[in-house]
C-alpha positions in Angstrom: 216.1 -13.7 -31.9 216.9 -17.5 -32.2 219.4 -18.4 -29.9 222.9 -18.9 -32.3 224.2 -22.7 -33.5 225.9 -24.3 -30.2 229.1 -25.7 -30.7 229.8 -28.9 -28.8 232.4 -30.9 -27.7 232.4 -34.5 -25.5 235.7 -35.3 -24.2 236.1 -39.2 -22.8 231.9 -39.8 -23.2 230.3 -40.5 -26.6 227.0 -38.0 -26.2 223.9 -39.2 -27.2 221.3 -37.5 -29.5 219.0 -37.5 -26.4 221.7 -35.7 -24.4 223.0 -33.3 -27.2 219.3 -32.2 -27.1 219.0 -31.3 -23.8 221.9 -28.8 -24.1 220.6 -27.4 -26.9 216.7 -27.0 -25.4 218.2 -26.0 -21.6 220.9 -22.9 -23.1 218.5 -22.1 -25.7 216.3 -20.4 -23.0 219.0 -18.0 -22.6 217.8 -15.8 -25.6 215.3 -14.2 -23.4 218.3 -12.6 -21.6 220.5 -11.4 -25.3 220.3 -7.8 -25.9 218.0 -6.5 -28.8 219.3 -7.1 -32.5 223.1 -8.7 -30.9 224.1 -10.5 -34.3 227.6 -10.8 -32.5 226.6 -14.3 -30.3 228.6 -17.5 -29.8 228.6 -20.2 -27.4 230.8 -23.5 -26.8 229.6 -26.0 -24.4 232.0 -29.1 -23.3 231.1 -32.1 -21.6 233.6 -34.0 -19.9 233.5 -37.3 -18.1 236.5 -37.4 -15.5 238.6 -39.9 -16.4 239.7 -40.8 -13.1 236.6 -41.5 -11.1 234.6 -44.3 -11.1 232.1 -42.9 -9.1 230.6 -39.6 -7.6 231.3 -35.9 -9.3 232.6 -37.5 -12.9 230.9 -35.3 -15.4 231.8 -31.6 -16.1 230.5 -29.3 -18.2 231.9 -26.0 -19.3 229.9 -23.2 -21.4 231.6 -20.1 -23.0 229.0 -17.2 -23.9 230.6 -14.8 -26.3 228.3 -12.1 -26.5 229.8 -8.5 -28.6 232.6 -9.3 -27.4 232.5 -10.2 -23.6 232.8 -13.5 -22.2 230.6 -15.4 -19.5 231.8 -18.4 -18.7 230.2 -21.2 -16.2 231.7 -24.8 -14.7 229.7 -27.2 -12.9 231.0 -30.8 -12.0 228.2 -33.5 -11.0 227.5 -37.1 -10.6 224.8 -36.7 -13.9 225.5 -34.7 -17.0 221.9 -33.3 -16.8 222.4 -31.8 -13.2 226.4 -30.1 -14.5 224.1 -28.5 -17.6 221.3 -27.7 -14.9 223.7 -26.3 -13.3 226.0 -24.6 -15.5 223.0 -22.8 -17.5 221.9 -21.1 -14.0 225.0 -19.8 -13.7 225.4 -18.7 -17.1 222.2 -16.9 -16.7 222.7 -15.1 -13.2 226.1 -13.7 -14.9 224.4 -12.1 -17.8 221.4 -11.0 -15.7 223.9 -9.3 -13.4 226.2 -7.8 -15.9 222.3 -6.5 -17.6 221.8 -5.2 -14.4 224.9 -3.6 -13.4 225.0 -1.9 -17.2 221.6 -0.3 -16.3 222.4 1.2 -13.3 225.6 2.8 -14.8 223.4 4.1 -17.3 221.1 5.4 -14.9 223.4 7.0 -12.6 224.7 8.6 -15.3 221.3 10.1 -16.0 221.0 11.5 -12.1 224.1 13.2 -12.5 223.4 15.1 -16.0 220.0 16.1 -14.1 221.8 17.5 -10.9 224.3 19.4 -13.0 221.5 21.1 -15.1 219.2 22.2 -11.6 222.7 22.9 -10.0 223.2 25.9 -13.2 219.8 27.0 -12.9 220.4 28.3 -9.4 
């Protein structure tokens, strides 16, 4: 499945086409972690330059990823836009993988309980 189009918002900064392409490239790698055949996916990205600072961590990137009604959100403030995008991508990836693993372990645990109940009835 191809990653959905990313709605990009910039505040107090004019994003270059290279930066827009970087956001698309970095976040499109998250399509590996989407469930098979899922069509209800939306990704909102906000890139902001914090106005009161001149140096230091002045770029903030926020990502809201909606998959089948569930929200996965990440935010990072860094010195460079590219670094903030990398941090946010890794955080969203970690959240999606964690939710997938949690659902999978709950499913397996339920199967184990059913198997135990079936064994108990035989004895």
